[in-house]
N, C-alpha and C positions, 0 to 999 in steps of 0.2 A: 724603155718606157720613159716618157718625159715626166719631169718632176711637176707635181701639181703646186700651183701657187696658193697662197693663203685664201684668196677669194674663191678659188675653185674648191678648196677643201671645205670651206664654210658652206658653199652651195650644195655640195654632195651631202654633208651632214644634215642640212636643212631638209633635203629631199627625203632622206631616210627617216628623219624624225617626223616629217609630215605624214608619212605612211603610218607611223604609230598613232598619230593624232587622229587619223581617219578611221582607225579600227573602232569596233563597237564600244570598247571600254575607254579607248584613248581620248575620245572627244571630251570625256569627263575629267581627265587628268590634266594637270598643269604641264607646261613644256618640261619642267624639271622632272616631273613624274614620268613623262614619256622617255626622257633621257635615262632615268633609272631602269625603266623596263627594257630599253635597248641594251644597256650594260648588263642587266641580269640575263637577257637572252644570249649575249655574247659569252658570258661566263658559262652558261649551260652548253653552248656550242663548243667551247674550248674543252669542257669536261668530256663531252660526247666524242670528240675527235682527237683527244689527247694533245691539244695545243696548249701551251703554257700562257694563260691570260696575264699573269703578273710579269712574266718575261717580255711578252709582247707590249704590255703597257709601259714597262720601263724603257724599252727600245723606242717606242713612239714618243715618250717624254723627252728622251735624249735627242731624238731627231728634231722635235719641235723646238727645244731650247737652242740647238745648234743652228737652226734655220731662222730663228726669230731675230728681228732687228735689235741691235744693242747687246746681243748675246755673244758677239764675236764670231758668229757663224757666217757672216757675209752675205746672207740671203737678201734679196730685194723683193718688195711686194708689188 
């Protein structure tokens, strides 16, 4: 699988969050409120499927830091 660039990751996140904003309750929430709802849903999904949310979050943070410019990860945008 090809690595996604920063712009592609942002676009995917916006697409998912747009779906939350289009829900019946979502249009009344702020973008940060919809982000909290998405994170809450991911926590519930992890609980239901025995996936470790904190472990996945830590791994995603480490990958983000390693791939961010100036972090020594060598990634380009």
